[in-house]
N, C-alpha and C positions, 0 to 999 in steps of 0.2 A: 734509158741509161746509155751512157757512152763510155768508150774505153780510154779516150785521150782528149785533152783539151788543147786546141791549137789557136794561137792568136798571132796573126801576121801583120801587125801594125807597122806603119812607116814612122809614126810618132806616137808616143804614149807617155802618160804620167805614171801614176801608181794605179795599175789596172785592178778595179774591184772584181772584174770578171775572173781574172787569174786567181785572186785571193779566194773567191767563192769556189772555183774548181778545185783548188788545192784543199780547201776545207772539206770538200766532199771526197778526198783521197784520190783525185785524178792526177795522173802525170800530165805535165805541161810541155808543149813545144811552142816556143814563142820567139819572136824577133827581139834581139838585144837592143832595145831602144828605151829611152827615158828611165823610169824606175823599175823596169822589168827585172834587171839583174839583181836588184835588192831583194826580190821575192823568190824568183826562180834561181836555184843554185845548180849550175851546170853539172849534169851527171848525178845529182843528188835528188832533186825534186822534179827534174825535167831537163830539157835541152834548150839551149839558147843558140840562135842562128843569126847571121848578119841580116840586116833589113834589106829588102828589095832584091833578094837573091833566091830564086825559086828552087834551084837544084839542092842547095844545102837544107832548105826547109823540107823538101820532099824526102831527102835522104834521112833526115832526123825523124820524120814521121814514120817512115818505113822501118827504121831501126827500133824505135820504141814499140811499135805495134808487133814486131817480130819476136819480142821478148816479154811474154805475159807476166812472168814472175818479176822481172826487173821493173816493168811498168807498175805492178802493184806495190813494189817496194818504194819506187819514186812517189807514188800516191801517199803511202803511209808517212814517208819522210816529209813530204810537202805539207800534209796536215799538221805534223808536229811543228814545222816552221811557222805556220799561220797561228797556231795556238800559242806558241812561245813568244812570237814577236809582233803579231798583228791583231790579236784578239782585243776586245774592248778592255778586258782586265789588264792585259799586258800594256796597252797604250796608256791606261791610267797610271800604272806603276812607273812607266817611263816618264810621263809628264810630272808625276810627283818627284821623281829623282831629279829631273831638270830644275823644277822650282826650288827644291832644297839646295841644290848646288848653286844656283844663282843667288838665292838669299844668303847662303853662307859666304859666297865670294863678296857680295855687296856689304855684308856685315863686317867681314874681315877688313875690307878696304876702309871702313869707318871705325874700326876698333870695337865693334859690337858683336857679341855672340848671338847667333840666331838659331832657334830650334823650332821647327814647324811641327805641329801636331794635328792629326786628323780630328775633326769635330763630330763626325758621324759614326 
């Protein structure tokens, strides 16, 4: 078990490691690169620090570790973010909404009403 997840990348896409840590209710300290800011919400589910700067990273780690209750709250909120926005179920809902919107826009452009229905 660990108290805090730290990722100090110089470059990152959407980090699965961060998503997994948040799903396990761990607060996150990470560098604000790539898609990290889409997942880690500053002061809510963790802390974001500038890349390639050791002092802000160390300070954020110390601050989060010094506040056990705040760290647990960040972990709980982080899990809620992952479940709400990044779970498989959520991703399917988002993809369905995108397809419906695109089909509707395409249909409207051609004067056709489009209604998508699930088959399963």
